NUMITOR-467030 format. One record per residue: residue number from 1; residue in one letter; x, z, y of N, C-alpha, C in turn. Coordinates in steps of 0.001 Angstrom, whole numbers. Each point is the difference from the previous one (the first is absolute). Layout:
N
PT/i/aa/n.c1/n.c3/n.c2/ca.c1/ca.c3/ca.c2/c.c1/c.c3/c.c2
PT/NUM/A/X/Z/Y/X/Z/Y/X/Z/Y
...
END
This chain:
173
PT/i/aa/n.c1/n.c3/n.c2/ca.c1/ca.c3/ca.c2/c.c1/c.c3/c.c2
PT/1/M/-14995/-8433/80/-419/1368/-150/-205/596/1390
PT/2/S/-902/877/85/-390/557/1287/995/1016/521
PT/3/G/-26/185/1305/819/1034/621/-372/1375/-498
PT/4/R/-1271/190/-334/-469/1297/-502/679/326/-1331
PT/5/R/109/-999/-884/654/239/-1285/1490/276/199
PT/6/T/631/-721/920/1397/262/320/151/1436/469
PT/7/A/-867/431/892/57/1374/502/-172/998/-1134
PT/8/F/-877/-283/-958/-209/887/-1140/1293/189/-779
PT/9/W/676/-1094/-326/1247/99/-761/1073/729/801
PT/10/V/109/-301/1281/1004/662/829/-273/1496/69
PT/11/V/-1243/383/215/-344/1420/68/318/682/-1321
PT/12/G/-302/-655/-1117/314/569/-1306/1485/231/-175
PT/13/L/809/-964/387/1449/176/-105/502/1064/964
PT/14/L/-584/70/1182/418/1017/954/-285/1393/-538
PT/15/C/-1122/173/-673/-311/1300/-609/1020/331/-1066
PT/16/L/366/-986/-827/1020/210/-1015/1311/398/656
PT/17/G/358/-681/1069/1247/302/695/10/1376/608
PT/18/G/-1130/489/423/-67/1312/624/301/1130/-962
PT/19/V/-178/-237/-1291/221/1038/-1001/1474/305/-168
PT/20/T/866/-994/212/1400/175/-357/924/211/1189
PT/21/T/-516/13/1207/874/140/1152/445/1439/164
PT/22/A/1200/157/548/544/1331/253/920/-80/1198
PT/23/A/162/1111/696/915/40/1138/1420/-92/-536
PT/24/Q/740/-981/491/1360/-226/-460/857/-399/1191
PT/25/E/1309/144/-186/922/-533/987/-106/-1524/-49
PT/26/P/161/-700/1132/-153/-1448/20/873/-739/-1015
PT/27/A/1270/368/-136/880/-691/-948/-478/218/-1426
PT/28/D/-421/1218/-310/-501/304/-1338/-1286/-772/-277
PT/29/A/-864/-74/971/-1259/-733/-172/279/-1484/-224
PT/30/E/936/-553/738/330/-1412/-172/589/-251/-1390
PT/31/Q/906/844/-441/569/-160/-1336/-1079/107/-1068
PT/32/R/-897/935/185/-1070/203/-974/-931/-1212/-62
PT/33/V/-358/-542/1154/-906/-1156/-5/714/-1228/-565
PT/34/R/1272/-146/251/744/-1120/-585/46/111/-1528
PT/35/R/196/1214/-510/-29/200/-1458/-1395/-294/-553
PT/36/A/-1016/414/722/-1372/-254/-432/-274/-1505/-54
PT/37/I/459/-733/992/-188/-1451/11/732/-635/-1175
PT/38/Q/1190/500/-299/738/-537/-1150/-752/271/-1299
PT/39/T/-583/1180/-126/-803/327/-1183/-1184/-944/-119
PT/40/M/-666/-251/1103/-1144/-922/0/432/-1396/-436
PT/41/T/1142/-438/490/494/-1333/-303/406/-126/-1466
PT/42/D/644/1033/-518/501/-50/-1373/-1105/67/-1045
PT/43/H/-1024/798/258/-1043/252/-1002/-1379/89/670
PT/44/P/-556/-1127/463/-1241/43/774/-1205/656/-677
PT/45/L/-44/22/-1322/-1170/558/-676/225/1401/-566
PT/46/S/1150/582/250/293/1320/-569/-673/1121/793
PT/47/Q/-129/1145/-629/-534/1184/684/919/387/1150
PT/48/E/1298/-154/-188/958/300/1068/-245/-896/1212
PT/49/S/-380/-1249/-265/-290/-923/1095/-1230/439/782
PT/50/V/-1001/503/-693/-1204/487/689/371/1138/944
PT/51/I/824/911/-470/461/1110/849/821/-542/1170
PT/52/A/881/-965/-300/828/-600/1050/-857/-711/1040
PT/53/Q/-1082/-652/-438/-896/-668/949/-556/1005/1004
PT/54/G/-378/1160/-494/-502/1047/894/1049/459/992
PT/55/E/1243/120/-464/1084/407/896/238/-1041/1086
PT/56/V/-25/-1269/-386/245/-1070/967/-1128/-58/1029
PT/57/V/-1232/68/-468/-1135/-49/929/19/1232/902
PT/58/G/322/1163/-553/105/1209/813/1061/-137/1073
PT/59/F/1136/-579/-357/1074/-225/972/-481/-953/1088
PT/60/A/-673/-1085/-398/-503/-968/984/-977/658/968
PT/61/K/-792/936/-509/-982/690/847/653/937/995
PT/62/T/1065/677/-403/513/1097/812/1294/-292/744
PT/63/S/716/-1023/-391/1298/-268/625/-173/-663/1362
PT/64/D/810/418/937/-8/-656/1310/1009/-1152/38
PT/65/R/648/-275/-1144/1002/-1075/-54/-554/-1300/-570
PT/66/V/-1236/30/-459/-605/-1215/-538/-1378/-196/624
PT/67/A/-417/-1260/54/-1346/-328/494/-562/-1085/-904
PT/68/V/-903/392/-879/-579/-927/-969/-1481/-161/318
PT/69/A/-465/-1235/-52/-1422/-275/205/-441/-1049/-1008
PT/70/I/-1258/75/-359/-592/-933/-964/-1133/-734/700
PT/71/S/-130/-1268/-325/-1101/-812/510/-566/-813/-1158
PT/72/P/-1298/-227/-16/-556/-877/-1034/611/-1397/34
PT/73/E/609/-371/1113/667/-1295/89/1343/17/-721
PT/74/L/566/1185/-183/1331/121/-579/-16/406/-1467
PT/75/F/-1128/476/-466/-59/514/-1369/-1434/-103/-479
PT/76/L/-240/-813/-1005/-1346/-168/-525/-100/604/-1393
PT/77/F/-1076/696/-239/-204/686/-1267/-818/-834/-960
PT/78/A/198/269/-1285/-744/-696/-1041/-1079/890/-606
PT/79/G/-161/1217/494/-1004/908/-528/416/631/-1314
PT/80/S/1273/273/-146/552/546/-1242/773/1282/301
PT/81/P/87/901/-977/847/1187/196/1467/-360/267
PT/82/Y/422/-1171/-443/1385/-416/233/267/-323/1464
PT/83/D/-1052/-193/777/175/-240/1435/779/1137/650
PT/84/S/-238/1232/-435/685/1140/623/1498/-42/-267
PT/85/I/400/-534/-1146/1435/-143/-286/611/-979/989
PT/86/L/-664/-1131/200/533/-993/936/3/533/1426
PT/87/L/-1042/731/373/-42/559/1348/1127/1013/198
PT/88/S/255/831/-983/1085/974/151/1353/-709/60
PT/89/H/150/-1105/-719/1251/-770/90/106/-692/1357
PT/90/Y/-1117/-442/541/-10/-568/1354/513/1053/991
PT/91/I/-560/1186/-95/414/1092/896/1471/328/-220
PT/92/A/438/33/-1258/1409/299/-304/924/-1047/619
PT/93/G/-362/-1267/-92/819/-1050/598/100/147/1503
PT/94/A/-1121/358/630/2/207/1453/847/1212/377
PT/95/V/-133/1081/-758/784/1220/272/1488/-305/-124
PT/96/L/387/-665/-1067/1409/-313/-208/537/-885/1118
PT/97/Y/-783/-993/407/418/-857/1107/197/830/1272
PT/98/D/-970/832/298/78/805/1221/1201/944/-20
PT/99/L/302/580/-1149/1157/890/-92/1305/-777/155
PT/100/D/36/-1211/-560/1212/-823/78/164/-701/1340
PT/101/H/-1077/-115/762/17/-687/1301/-675/880/1052
PT/102/P/624/1117/360/-668/959/895/-393/-570/1361
PT/103/K/726/-983/500/-370/-583/1296/-1253/-860/-98
PT/104/Q/-328/-454/-1189/-1185/-826/-218/-1192/820/-487
PT/105/A/237/1250/-391/-994/803/-716/-1334/129/731
PT/106/K/9/97/1286/-1247/204/744/-615/-1305/508
PT/107/K/647/-1132/-304/-544/-1285/427/-1073/-444/-988
PT/108/A/-1156/-268/533/-1131/-418/-841/377/-1229/-817
PT/109/Y/-284/52/-1263/144/-1101/-938/1441/-337/-387
PT/110/A/1001/681/546/1389/-316/-354/264/224/-1483
PT/111/D/-676/989/-585/251/337/-1396/-894/-742/-997
PT/112/V/-870/-859/483/-970/-663/-879/667/-870/-1072
PT/113/P/978/-852/334/609/-795/-1078/610/875/-1105
PT/114/A/669/1076/367/574/898/-1006/-1097/681/-806
PT/115/A/-1076/394/668/-1119/652/-678/-660/-952/-994
PT/116/L/-248/-1233/441/-598/-998/-891/929/-318/-1165
PT/117/G/1294/-82/280/976/-277/-1059/15/1090/-1048
PT/118/S/-90/1229/429/-30/1121/-932/-1263/-17/-846
PT/119/A/-1134/-252/627/-1266/-79/-740/8/-1192/-962
PT/120/L/566/-1110/434/87/-1176/-863/889/281/-1206
PT/121/A/1101/693/194/876/371/-1127/-765/865/-1004
PT/122/A/-805/936/495/-803/839/-899/-1044/-847/-722
PT/123/Y/-611/-949/699/-980/-884/-633/662/-789/-1132
PT/124/R/1170/-521/272/714/-748/-1044/335/900/-1186
PT/125/W/360/1236/273/294/950/-1073/-1249/201/-857
PT/126/L/-1143/183/634/-1254/169/-737/-304/-1231/-851
PT/127/K/243/-1189/539/-250/-1227/-755/941/-97/-1200
PT/128/R/1279/326/175/953/-29/-1120/-375/1022/-1070
PT/129/A/-574/1124/441/-419/1041/-942/-1340/-351/-654
PT/130/K/-532/-1175/348/-1274/-484/-557/-1177/942/275
PT/131/V/48/634/1173/-1110/842/442/-1165/-932/342
PT/132/P/-1203/300/-453/-1140/-883/274/-478/136/1452
PT/133/Y/734/-609/885/-271/128/1432/338/-1317/668
PT/134/D/-936/-533/733/220/-1211/783/-404/279/1434
PT/135/N/777/-535/914/-277/160/1417/343/-1326/668
PT/136/A/-1001/-723/431/201/-1333/576/935/36/1210
PT/137/F/-78/1061/786/868/128/1170/1466/-6/-428
PT/138/F/335/806/-998/1389/81/-447/414/-1210/-830
PT/139/E/-952/-623/-681/303/-1263/-683/437/-1042/1031
PT/140/G/-716/-35/1136/358/-925/1067/1363/293/595
PT/141/L/289/1284/215/1327/375/507/1084/-385/-995
PT/142/D/-259/248/-1278/973/-313/-1043/275/-1501/-44
PT/143/A/-1060/-798/41/159/-1454/-17/745/-479/1250
PT/144/G/-340/559/1144/693/-361/1233/1463/383/-38
PT/145/D/296/1166/-549/1389/434/-130/762/-946/-923
PT/146/A/-628/-431/-1082/650/-935/-923/330/-1320/693
PT/147/R/-790/-360/1001/253/-1225/769/952/245/1178
PT/148/G/469/1225/148/892/321/1110/-726/218/1316
PT/149/E/-1293/345/-65/-827/124/1200/-428/1433/302
PT/150/F/645/972/-616/-430/1382/188/45/413/1470
PT/151/D/1093/-293/682/113/404/1411/-1093/-638/853
PT/152/K/-297/-1256/-253/-1068/-679/744/-1350/644/-285
PT/153/L/-263/302/-1269/-1264/652/-346/-114/1364/672
PT/154/A/1093/764/0/-16/1319/646/-284/-149/1497
PT/155/K/633/-963/637/-245/-229/1433/-1449/-395/256
PT/156/D/-557/-840/-864/-1407/-403/145/-931/1205/-134
PT/157/L/279/861/-971/-814/1207/-176/103/915/1210
PT/158/I/1194/143/533/198/832/1198/-785/-585/1174
PT/159/S/27/-1316/148/-756/-641/1083/-1484/283/-125
PT/160/R/-520/-80/-1225/-1418/299/-204/-305/1466/289
PT/161/A/896/882/-402/-205/1435/251/18/293/1500
PT/162/R/847/-677/743/67/199/1455/-1307/-438/678
PT/163/M/-704/-944/-607/-1276/-458/568/-1120/996/-251
PT/164/N/192/927/-933/-1016/993/-334/594/1415/52
PT/165/P/534/398/1135/676/1309/45/-933/1179/-249
PT/166/Q/-1297/-182/199/-943/1096/-238/-79/365/-1480
PT/167/Q/479/-879/-887/-29/279/-1431/1270/720/-487
PT/168/L/965/151/865/1268/635/-371/-216/1481/-271
PT/169/I/459/459/-1150/-162/1401/-389/1388/638/-6
PT/170/P/317/827/1005/1331/629/22/108/1101/-1050
PT/171/I/1176/120/-560/286/1075/-942/1029/870/706
PT/172/A/-474/1035/648/886/852/784/-666/1337/243
PT/173/K/775/884/664/-529/1327/333/-1228/-125/867
END
């Protein structure tokens, strides 16, 4: 999938995130985003999850404690509305990693394995729910994870993304 399509999905999610952001104390904002991530994880297809996705993306855009970026090398779309669910889970995984590892938060690509893991968990949830959605990229990650190769696959994706830094789309202020 093209970088242009990746940018389209990211911009769409960023607009959604902008609707739900509000000025908050840092501790309150962190608690709120953690609850939102839990809502997304528990019920990925619920209306509450859609609202939570906006909160998480809004937090990723405005917080100075997280640094999330997307690259076509790290996340490939299947051209489905369900792509936005996986992208928001990718962002949620990165946000959670950055909050839990503040010394790593600003290091490029440090949060990618957690982000991919979160998106993969959402993909598996969609498959168990028998949602008519297939994504070859996530099928490959799932198969690699089943073989115990998830970390290697994540490192390979990061290496490819580092070779194309001009395609990196930051999600930040």
